[in-house]
C-alpha positions in Angstrom: 156.4 84.5 66.8 153.0 82.8 66.3 153.2 81.0 69.7 153.8 84.2 71.6 151.3 86.5 69.7 148.5 84.0 69.1 148.6 84.9 65.4 148.8 82.1 62.9 151.9 82.0 60.8 150.0 80.5 57.8 147.7 82.8 55.9 144.0 81.9 55.9 143.0 80.3 52.6 140.5 82.3 50.6 138.6 81.0 47.6 137.8 84.0 45.3 135.2 83.1 42.7 133.6 85.0 39.8 130.3 84.3 38.0 129.3 84.3 35.3 132.6 83.6 33.7 132.9 84.6 30.8 131.3 87.8 32.0 129.2 90.5 30.2 128.7 94.0 31.7 128.7 92.8 35.3 130.3 90.0 37.3 129.7 88.9 40.9 132.8 88.2 42.9 132.4 86.0 46.0 134.9 84.8 48.7 134.5 82.5 51.7 135.5 84.7 54.6 134.4 88.1 55.9 137.2 89.7 57.8 136.3 92.8 59.8 138.3 95.2 57.7 138.0 97.1 54.4 138.7 95.2 51.1 139.3 96.3 47.5 138.8 94.5 44.3 141.5 95.6 41.8 141.1 94.8 38.1 144.1 94.2 35.8 144.2 93.9 32.1 146.1 91.3 30.0 149.3 93.4 30.3 149.1 93.7 34.1 148.0 97.3 34.1 145.4 98.4 36.7 142.2 99.3 34.9 139.8 99.5 37.8 139.4 99.5 41.6 136.3 99.2 43.8 136.0 99.4 47.6 134.2 96.6 49.4 132.6 97.1 52.8 134.0 95.2 55.8 132.1 92.0 56.5 130.8 91.5 53.0 131.5 88.3 51.2 130.4 89.3 47.7 130.5 92.3 45.4 129.2 93.0 41.9 131.8 94.6 39.6 130.8 96.8 36.7 132.8 95.8 33.6 131.2 98.1 31.0 134.4 100.1 30.6 136.6 97.1 29.9 137.5 95.9 26.4 136.7 92.2 25.6 139.4 89.7 26.6 141.0 88.3 29.7 141.5 90.2 33.0 142.5 89.4 36.5 140.7 90.5 39.7 142.6 90.7 43.0 140.9 90.8 46.4 143.3 93.0 48.4 143.1 93.9 52.1 145.6 94.8 54.9 144.0 91.9 56.9 144.4 89.0 54.4 146.9 87.9 51.8 145.8 89.0 48.3 144.0 86.5 46.1 143.4 86.6 42.4 140.8 85.3 39.9 141.2 85.2 36.1 138.1 85.8 34.0 137.0 86.6 30.5 135.1 89.7 29.5 132.8 89.1 26.5 132.3 91.6 23.7 128.9 92.8 22.7 
């Protein structure tokens, strides 16, 4: 019960952004809150398969992802954490 625990029943909105988009070999991911717990950026390909995962330090509000191993095309990046509801951003990885 949110009234008894002091915890909000609604998840805090998070705006996950990527730039540049379309991306080359690297992309910077940013979000607008810095919870005090560990986060992960999880990368999925066009078929929904996980193709990468990077840890993000607690308190950070941005992270640069290395995309060199990804083929050209669309992918989805998820910001995942036990402290917040997961949020996703779609982006395009450019070919050479």
